[in-house]
C-alpha positions in Angstrom: -4.6 7.8 -13.6 -2.8 4.6 -12.8 -0.3 4.9 -10.0 3.1 3.9 -11.4 4.9 2.9 -8.2 3.7 1.9 -4.8 5.0 -0.7 -2.4 2.4 -3.2 -1.5 1.8 -3.8 2.2 1.5 -7.4 3.3 -1.9 -8.9 3.5 -2.9 -11.4 6.2 -3.3 -14.8 4.6 -4.1 -18.4 5.4 -1.6 -21.3 5.4 1.0 -20.9 2.7 0.2 -23.6 0.3 0.9 -23.8 -3.4 -1.7 -26.5 -4.0 -4.6 -28.1 -2.1 -3.4 -31.2 -0.3 -5.5 -33.3 1.9 -4.3 -35.1 5.1 -6.1 -38.2 6.3 -5.6 -39.8 9.7 -5.4 -43.6 9.3 -4.7 -44.9 12.8 -3.8 -43.9 16.3 -4.9 -43.5 19.9 -8.7 -44.0 20.4 -9.0 -44.1 16.6 -12.6 -43.9 15.5 -14.0 -43.0 18.9 -15.9 -39.8 19.6 -12.8 -38.0 20.9 -10.3 -40.1 19.1 -7.0 -39.0 17.5 -8.6 -38.6 14.1 -10.4 -35.5 15.4 -7.1 -33.6 15.2 -7.3 -33.6 11.4 -11.0 -32.9 10.7 -10.6 -29.2 10.2 -13.1 -28.5 13.0 -12.1 -26.7 16.2 -15.4 -27.8 17.8 -14.2 -31.4 18.0 -11.1 -32.6 19.7 -8.8 -35.5 20.8 -9.0 -36.1 24.5 -7.0 -38.9 26.1 -3.7 -40.1 27.2 -0.2 -38.7 26.5 2.8 -41.0 26.5 5.3 -42.4 24.1 2.7 -44.9 22.8 0.1 -42.2 21.9 0.3 -41.4 18.2 -1.5 -40.5 15.0 -0.6 -41.8 11.6 -1.5 -39.4 8.7 -1.3 -39.8 4.9 -1.0 -36.8 2.6 -2.7 -36.9 -0.8 0.8 -36.1 -2.3 4.3 -35.7 -0.8 4.8 -32.3 0.8 7.7 -30.3 2.2 6.7 -29.7 5.8 8.2 -26.5 7.3 5.9 -26.0 10.3 2.6 -26.9 11.9 -0.2 -25.3 14.1 -1.6 -26.8 17.3 -5.0 -25.6 18.4 -6.2 -26.2 22.0 -9.6 -27.7 22.9 -12.8 -26.0 23.7 -12.4 -26.1 27.4 -8.7 -26.0 28.1 -9.0 -22.8 30.2 -11.8 -24.2 32.3 -10.0 -27.5 33.1 -7.3 -26.2 35.4 -6.2 -23.3 33.3 -2.6 -23.8 34.4 -1.5 -26.3 31.8 -3.9 -29.2 32.7 -4.8 -31.2 29.6 -1.9 -29.6 27.7 0.8 -31.6 25.9 4.3 -30.5 27.0 6.3 -32.8 24.7 5.6 -34.2 21.3 7.5 -35.3 18.1 6.6 -35.1 14.4 8.0 -37.7 12.0 7.9 -38.3 8.2 8.5 -41.2 5.8 8.0 -42.3 2.3 8.3 -46.0 3.0 4.8 -47.6 2.9 5.9 -50.5 5.1 7.1 -48.0 7.7 4.1 -45.8 7.4 1.7 -48.5 8.5 3.6 -49.3 11.7 4.1 -46.6 14.4 6.8 -48.7 16.0 8.7 -49.4 12.8 12.3 -48.2 12.3 12.8 -45.7 9.5 10.7 -42.7 10.7 12.6 -39.4 10.2 12.3 -36.8 12.9 11.0 -33.5 11.6 10.3 -31.7 14.8 11.4 -32.5 18.3 11.2 -29.4 20.5 11.9 -31.1 23.8 9.7 -30.1 26.7 7.7 -27.2 25.7 5.7 -25.0 28.2 4.7 -22.4 25.7 1.4 -23.7 24.5 -1.1 -21.1 25.6 -3.8 -22.2 28.1 -6.7 -20.5 26.3 -9.6 -22.2 24.6 -9.3 -22.9 20.8 -6.0 -21.1 20.8 -3.7 -21.7 17.7 0.0 -21.6 18.1 2.6 -22.0 15.3 5.7 -24.2 15.6 8.5 -24.7 13.0 10.2 -27.9 12.0 13.9 -28.6 12.9 16.6 -26.9 10.9 17.4 -29.1 7.9 14.2 -31.2 8.2 12.3 -29.6 5.3 14.7 -30.6 2.5 12.7 -33.8 1.6 9.0 -34.1 0.7 7.1 -36.8 2.7 3.8 -38.5 2.1 3.4 -40.2 5.5 3.6 -38.6 8.9 3.5 -39.7 12.5 2.7 -37.3 15.4 3.5 -38.7 18.9 2.1 -37.0 22.0 5.0 -38.0 24.3 4.1 -36.3 27.6 1.3 -34.2 29.1 1.0 -32.0 32.1 -1.7 -34.1 33.6 -3.3 -37.5 33.4 -5.0 -36.6 30.1 -4.5 -34.1 27.3 -6.6 -32.6 24.6 -6.2 -30.7 21.3 -8.8 -29.7 18.8 -6.6 -29.4 15.6 -3.2 -30.2 14.1 -2.6 -28.3 10.9 0.3 -28.9 8.5 2.2 -25.9 7.1 3.8 -27.0 3.8 4.8 -26.4 0.2 4.5 -28.9 -2.7 7.8 -27.5 -4.1 11.1 -27.7 -2.3 11.3 -25.2 0.6 14.1 -22.7 1.1 15.8 -22.7 4.5 17.2 -19.4 5.7 19.9 -18.8 8.3 20.8 -15.7 10.3 23.6 -13.8 8.5 24.1 -10.3 9.9 22.4 -7.6 12.0 22.7 -4.3 13.8 22.0 -6.3 16.9 23.4 -9.8 17.4 20.5 -10.7 19.8 18.4 -10.8 16.6 19.7 -14.4 16.0 17.0 -15.5 18.4 14.3 -14.2 15.9 15.6 -16.6 13.2 16.2 -19.9 15.1 12.8 -21.5 14.4 12.0 -21.8 18.1 9.1 -20.3 20.1 11.0 -19.7 23.3 14.0 -17.3 22.6 13.2 -13.8 21.3 14.9 -10.7 20.0 14.1 -8.1 22.5 15.4 -4.7 23.7 14.5 -1.2 24.5 12.7 0.1 21.4 14.1 -2.0 18.5 13.1 0.6 15.9 16.0 1.4 13.6 17.5 -2.1 13.8 17.9 -4.6 11.0 18.7 -8.2 10.4 19.8 -10.1 7.3 19.1 -13.8 6.6 20.7 -15.9 3.8 19.6 -19.0 2.0 21.2 -22.1 3.5 22.6 -23.3 0.1 23.8 -19.8 -0.9 21.7 -19.9 -4.0 19.0 -17.4 -5.2 15.4 -18.5 -4.6 11.9 -17.1 -4.9 10.1 -15.7 -1.8 6.4 -16.3 -1.2 5.4 -15.1 2.3 6.7 -14.1 5.7 5.4 -14.0 9.2 6.1 -12.5 12.6 5.4 -14.6 15.8 5.1 -12.9 19.1 6.6 -14.3 22.3 5.6 -15.0 25.9 5.0 -11.3 26.6 3.2 -10.4 23.4 0.1 -9.5 25.3 2.0 -6.6 26.9 0.9 -3.5 25.2 2.6 -2.5 21.9 5.8 -4.6 21.9 5.6 -5.8 18.3 6.7 -4.2 15.0 4.6 -1.5 13.6 6.4 -0.4 10.4 9.0 -2.3 8.5 10.7 -2.9 5.1 12.1 -6.1 3.5 14.8 -5.9 0.9 16.3 -8.6 -1.3 19.8 -8.9 -2.7 21.9 -11.3 -4.9 25.3 -10.3 -3.4 24.5 -8.7 -0.1 25.6 -5.3 -1.4 23.0 -4.1 -3.9 19.5 -4.2 -2.5 16.0 -3.8 -3.9 12.8 -3.1 -2.0 10.4 -6.0 -1.9 7.7 -4.8 0.4 7.0 -2.1 2.9 4.4 -1.9 5.7 3.6 1.3 7.5 1.4 1.5 10.6 0.5 -2.1 10.6 -2.8 -3.0 12.3 -2.6 -6.8 11.8 -0.2 -7.8 14.6 -2.1 -7.9 17.8 -1.1 -7.8 21.5 -1.1 -11.6 22.1 1.3 -14.3 23.3 2.8 -16.8 20.8 0.6 -15.7 17.9 1.7 -15.9 14.3 0.7 -13.1 11.9 1.3 -13.9 8.2 1.9 -11.6 5.2 2.4 -12.2 1.5 5.0 -10.6 -0.7 3.7 -8.6 -3.7 3.3 -10.8 -6.8 5.0 -8.2 -9.1 8.4 -8.1 -7.3 11.1 -6.2 -9.2 13.4 -9.3 -9.0 12.3 -13.0 -8.8 15.1 -14.6 -6.8 17.3 -13.6 -3.9 20.1 -15.0 -1.8 19.8 -12.4 1.0 16.8 -10.8 2.6 17.1 -7.9 5.0 14.4 -6.8 7.5 14.4 -3.2 8.6 12.3 -2.4 11.8 11.3 1.2 11.0 9.0 1.6 14.0 7.6 -0.5 16.9 4.1 -0.2 18.2 5.4 1.2 21.5 8.6 3.1 22.5 9.5 1.0 25.6 10.6 -2.6 25.7 9.9 -4.3 22.4 10.3 -7.8 20.9 10.2 -10.1 17.9 9.6 -13.7 18.8 10.3 -15.2 15.3 10.7 -13.8 11.8 10.1 -16.5 9.3 10.2 -16.4 5.5 8.7 -19.0 3.2 10.5 -19.4 -0.1 10.5 -22.2 -2.8 13.1 -23.8 -5.0 12.9 -24.7 -8.7 15.3 -26.0 -11.2 15.9 -22.6 -12.8 17.5 -21.5 -9.5 20.6 -23.5 -10.4 21.4 -21.3 -13.5 20.2 -18.0 -12.2 23.2 -15.5 -12.1 23.9 -12.0 -11.0 23.4 -10.8 -14.6 19.9 -12.2 -14.5 19.3 -10.3 -11.2 20.6 -7.1 -12.8 18.6 -7.5 -16.0 15.4 -8.1 -14.1 15.9 -4.9 -12.1 16.6 -2.9 -15.3 13.5 -4.2 -17.0 11.4 -3.4 -13.9 12.5 0.2 -13.5 12.6 0.8 -17.3 9.0 -0.2 -17.5 8.1 2.2 -14.8 9.9 5.1 -16.5 8.3 4.2 -19.9 4.9 4.2 -18.3 5.3 7.9 -17.5 5.5 8.9 -21.1 1.7 9.5 -21.5 1.9 12.0 -18.7 4.5 14.4 -20.1 4.4 17.6 -18.1 3.8 19.6 -21.2 0.3 18.2 -21.4 -0.5 19.7 -18.1 0.2 23.3 -19.0 2.4 25.7 -17.0 -0.6 26.9 -15.0 -0.6 23.6 -13.1 0.5 24.6 -9.6 3.2 21.8 -9.4 4.3 22.0 -13.0 7.9 23.1 -12.4 8.6 20.4 -9.8 6.9 17.7 -11.8 8.8 18.6 -14.9 12.2 18.6 -13.1 11.6 15.1 -11.8 10.3 13.9 -15.1 13.3 15.2 -17.1 15.8 13.7 -14.6 14.5 10.1 -14.9 16.6 9.0 -17.8 19.8 10.2 -16.2 18.8 8.7 -12.8 18.1 5.3 -14.5 21.4 5.2 -16.4 23.3 6.1 -13.2 21.5 3.3 -11.3 22.3 0.7 -14.0 26.0 1.6 -13.7 26.2 1.6 -9.9 23.6 -1.1 -9.1 22.0 1.3 -6.6 18.4 2.1 -7.4 17.6 4.3 -4.5 17.7 7.5 -6.6 15.3 6.1 -9.1 13.1 4.8 -6.3 13.0 8.2 -4.6 12.1 10.0 -7.9 9.4 7.5 -8.7 7.9 7.8 -5.2 7.7 11.5 -5.5 6.2 11.3 -9.0 3.6 8.8 -7.6 2.6 11.4 -5.0 2.6 14.2 -7.6 0.3 12.1 -9.8 -2.1 11.8 -7.0 -2.1 15.6 -6.6 -2.5 15.9 -10.3 -5.6 13.6 -10.3 -7.2 15.8 -7.6 -6.2 19.0 -9.4 -7.6 17.9 -12.7 -10.8 16.7 -11.0 -11.3 20.2 -9.7 -10.8 19.5 -6.1 -9.6 22.4 -4.0 -8.0 20.6 -1.0 -5.2 18.2 -1.9 -4.0 15.7 0.6 -0.2 15.6 1.0 0.8 13.6 4.1 -0.4 12.5 7.6 0.5 10.4 10.6 -0.9 6.9 11.1 -4.6 6.3 10.5 -7.2 3.5 11.0 -7.3 1.4 7.8 -10.8 2.5 6.9 -10.4 6.1 8.0 -7.5 7.7 6.2 -6.6 11.3 6.9 -7.6 12.4 3.4 -11.2 11.9 4.4 -11.0 15.0 6.5 -10.8 17.2 3.4 -12.8 15.1 0.9 -16.0 17.2 1.2 -18.0 14.2 2.4 -19.4 14.3 5.9 -20.1 10.5 5.8 -16.4 9.7 5.8 -13.9 10.5 8.6 -10.3 10.6 9.6 -9.6 8.3 12.6 -6.5 7.2 14.4 -5.1 6.0 17.6 -2.4 7.8 19.6 0.7 5.6 19.6 1.7 6.7 23.2 1.1 9.4 25.8 3.2 11.9 23.9 2.1 11.1 20.4 0.2 13.6 18.1 -1.8 13.1 15.0 -1.3 15.4 12.0 -2.5 16.0 8.4 -0.9 18.2 5.8 -2.9 19.4 2.7 -2.5 21.9 -0.1 -5.1 24.2 -1.6 -5.2 24.7 -5.3 -5.0 28.5 -5.0 -3.4 30.3 -2.1 -5.8 32.2 0.1 -6.1 33.6 3.6 -9.0 31.8 5.3 -11.3 33.7 7.6 -12.6 30.7 9.7 -12.9 26.9 9.5 -15.7 24.4 10.0 -15.3 21.1 11.7 -17.9 18.3 11.5 -17.9 15.5 14.1 -18.0 11.8 13.1 -21.1 9.8 12.3 -20.7 7.7 15.5 -19.6 10.4 17.9 -22.5 9.7 20.3 -21.2 6.2 20.6 -17.6 7.2 21.0 -17.8 10.6 22.7 -14.2 10.5 23.8 -12.9 10.7 20.2 -13.8 14.3 19.7 -10.8 16.7 19.3 -9.9 18.4 22.6 -6.6 20.1 21.9 -5.3 21.0 18.5 -3.5 23.6 16.4 -3.8 24.8 12.8 -0.8 26.0 10.8 -0.1 27.6 7.4 3.0 28.0 5.2 4.2 28.3 1.6 6.8 25.7 0.7 8.8 26.1 -2.5 7.9 22.6 -3.6 6.4 19.3 -2.5 9.9 18.0 -1.7 10.2 20.6 1.1 7.0 19.5 2.9 7.6 18.6 6.5 5.6 18.4 9.7 8.3 20.2 11.6 6.3 23.1 13.2 9.3 25.4 13.0 8.7 25.6 9.3 5.1 26.7 9.8 3.1 29.7 11.0 0.7 29.1 13.9 -2.8 30.3 12.8 -5.0 28.8 15.5 -4.5 27.0 18.8 -7.3 25.3 20.8 -6.7 23.9 24.3 -9.1 21.7 26.3 -12.1 22.5 24.1 -15.3 21.4 25.9 -18.5 19.9 24.6 -20.0 23.4 24.7 -17.9 24.4 21.7 -17.6 21.0 19.9 -20.7 18.9 21.0 -20.4 15.1 21.2 -23.1 14.6 18.7 -23.1 12.9 15.3 -22.3 15.0 12.2 -22.3 18.2 14.3 -20.9 21.3 12.6 -18.8 23.7 14.7 -17.1 26.9 13.6 -13.7 28.3 14.7 -11.9 31.4 13.8 -8.1 31.7 13.6 -7.2 33.1 17.0 -3.6 33.8 16.0 -4.6 35.6 12.9 -4.0 34.9 9.2 -1.8 37.6 7.7 -1.1 36.3 4.3 -2.4 33.7 1.7 -1.1 30.2 2.1 -0.9 27.1 -0.1 -0.1 24.6 2.6 -2.0 23.9 5.8 -1.4 21.5 8.7 -3.6 20.4 11.5 -2.0 18.8 14.6 -4.3 17.0 17.0 -2.6 16.8 20.4 -5.4 15.2 22.5 -8.9 13.9 22.5 -11.4 13.6 25.3 -10.5 9.9 25.9 -7.1 9.4 24.5 -7.3 5.6 24.7 -10.2 5.6 22.3 -8.2 7.5 19.7 -9.5 10.6 17.8 -11.8 11.2 14.9 -13.4 14.0 12.8 -15.4 13.7 9.7 -14.7 17.0 7.9 -12.7 20.2 8.0 -13.4 23.1 5.6 -11.3 26.3 5.4 -13.6 29.2 4.6 -13.5 32.7 3.4 -15.3 35.7 4.9 -17.8 35.5 2.1 -18.6 31.9 3.0 -19.4 32.9 6.6 -23.0 33.9 5.7 -23.4 30.6 3.8 -22.5 28.8 7.0 -24.7 31.0 9.2 -27.9 30.6 7.2 -28.7 26.9 7.9 -28.2 27.7 11.6 -30.8 30.5 11.5 -33.1 28.4 9.3 -33.1 25.6 12.0 -35.4 27.8 14.1 -37.9 28.7 11.3 -40.5 26.4 12.8 -40.0 27.6 16.3 -42.7 30.1 17.2 -41.2 32.4 19.9 -44.6 34.3 20.2 -46.2 31.3 22.0 -46.9 31.8 25.7 -44.6 30.1 28.3 -45.0 29.5 32.0 -44.0 32.6 34.1 -40.9 30.9 35.4 -39.6 30.5 31.8 -40.1 34.1 30.7 -36.4 34.9 31.4 -35.4 32.0 29.2 -37.6 33.2 26.4 -36.1 36.7 26.6 -32.6 35.1 26.6 -33.5 33.1 23.5 -34.7 36.1 21.6 -31.5 38.0 22.5 -29.3 35.1 21.5 -31.2 34.4 18.3 -30.8 38.1 17.2 -27.1 37.8 18.0 -26.9 34.6 16.0 -28.1 36.5 12.9 -25.6 39.2 13.2 -22.3 38.0 14.9 -19.1 38.0 12.9 -17.3 35.7 15.3 -17.1 32.1 14.1 -16.6 30.5 17.5 -19.4 32.6 18.9 -21.6 31.6 16.0 -21.4 27.9 17.1 -21.8 28.8 20.7 -24.9 30.9 20.1 -26.4 28.2 17.9 -25.9 25.6 20.7 -27.4 27.9 23.3 -30.4 28.6 21.1 -30.9 24.9 20.5 -30.9 24.1 24.2 -33.2 27.0 25.1 -35.7 26.2 22.3 -36.0 22.6 23.6 -36.8 23.9 27.1 -39.2 26.6 25.9 -41.0 24.1 23.6 -41.8 22.0 26.5 -43.2 24.9 28.5 -45.2 26.2 25.5 -46.8 22.8 25.0 -47.6 22.6 28.8 -49.3 26.0 28.7 -51.4 25.1 25.6 -52.4 21.8 27.1 -53.7 23.4 30.3 -55.5 26.1 28.3 -57.5 23.5 26.4 -58.2 21.2 29.3 -61.5 21.9 31.2 -61.1 22.8 34.9 
């Protein structure tokens, strides 16, 4: 079933370009030599310019067509770190110019060059090898498209400097310039100034927001956005983790453009730019205001945003775009969503569908919600209903497919290891996640098709547990409850009944082996059937490595024997009647005792423990048996 509403997370992308433009270096310092200035523009970080830095050191560059330059990237050389490592061979002051006058373009000393970027002395180029750093053009400099450019390397930290690449960041259409407009924290102005030095920082910026506005006050299309870390970006977890971006025509009525939850793109690195694209199917095409909400930061201590930059473009239609156009686009967008629901009328499900009542209530209210939103200009109610329906559709898909365990919600996960993998019935997949901080916990909530009281549960370790032994669960809890509806679902433990609690579980009970099955009973008891279950993982054996588990299965008492049989069958080829060395006779007796208990115990935890003990004993005994047989057949 097609999902009717989902906010697209941003995707990392390359330079924001609307068309392929080539840039050719035509003259400059050491031009044509092995490490001449032309190497800055060959799209090869293995080559470089290495030479002087002064007001006379320049590069002249011609674009295949005029472009609106809004920024550029410098990449250091292959051995910057080795050559001094403290700024030696780095340029500390440079200037970027543009012109459309051919007579000026051929002469670096000619009058008529327009300054596009002059940052003054800049000590923020990182001193690592092949390190790329983003810089933005001066405010007001990107209003004209230029075909010819001049880059002057005015001053270095030493007698010579080197760079491997200079890359233009541009658009072929006019570029929108945004200015800081409002915020929950005035310090956020530093995140919108186009400079790499100031930063928006504070003790956990989560919950804050900032608004930017087009410099001409007119609505324009958005294309991409980026976050740039600052000089302490390599400190652990100071960057944004979850955020939303909204757009508005009047600064009052807002519509969601994109939402990112538990981002894994932004890394702990200094002065690095991480780019994201806006979804192509935005509900509205043009905006005057953009608002960034910082919903969560990667850490809970001191956090920062070096620069928040949005790339937007201008076209002729922007001049005639009105608030009525804005409103009509929103109406059409949401109306299409509501209309798309018609094939999924709740009557087609039948009243025996577990979530029928809630689904029907939401479905029947859409028309009223939509009309109310049209009148008020506030679409949050429609948004909320559609989000719930989107989740309910997912549940419906699983229900109609005959799946018993239906994923509801979870904490953050690794991108390739979502929480729903824990209950998908496939041991080859897994749920994996990192703990955000020392106090963080991981959780998953799921619903079973038919309420029941489980007798025990089975865990299966991940397929790479032997390589990452610290990821096995160490301390966890299992809960059950019966919510009235999906809307009531919460991970607040006060709304749940504790069924099982495990603390500091050792390898004896949950071995650090690949795809290893382990059984656990509910040590707090299960006194009634439940629809909803929650697992909270509080710690792993090596917290810094995160946590993982491939599968969890809730089982009835009848299924206990089904789980036991493969464990018993694992020893069908082990002949306990073979002779052992005298010193191993006690181990043989212990094995026989444990094996008999394995075949009869009704304790799920003991079942796993007995199986592990039998495996260990059989390996030792097998070696002794082989030794005895070898000596019996070898002549004295």
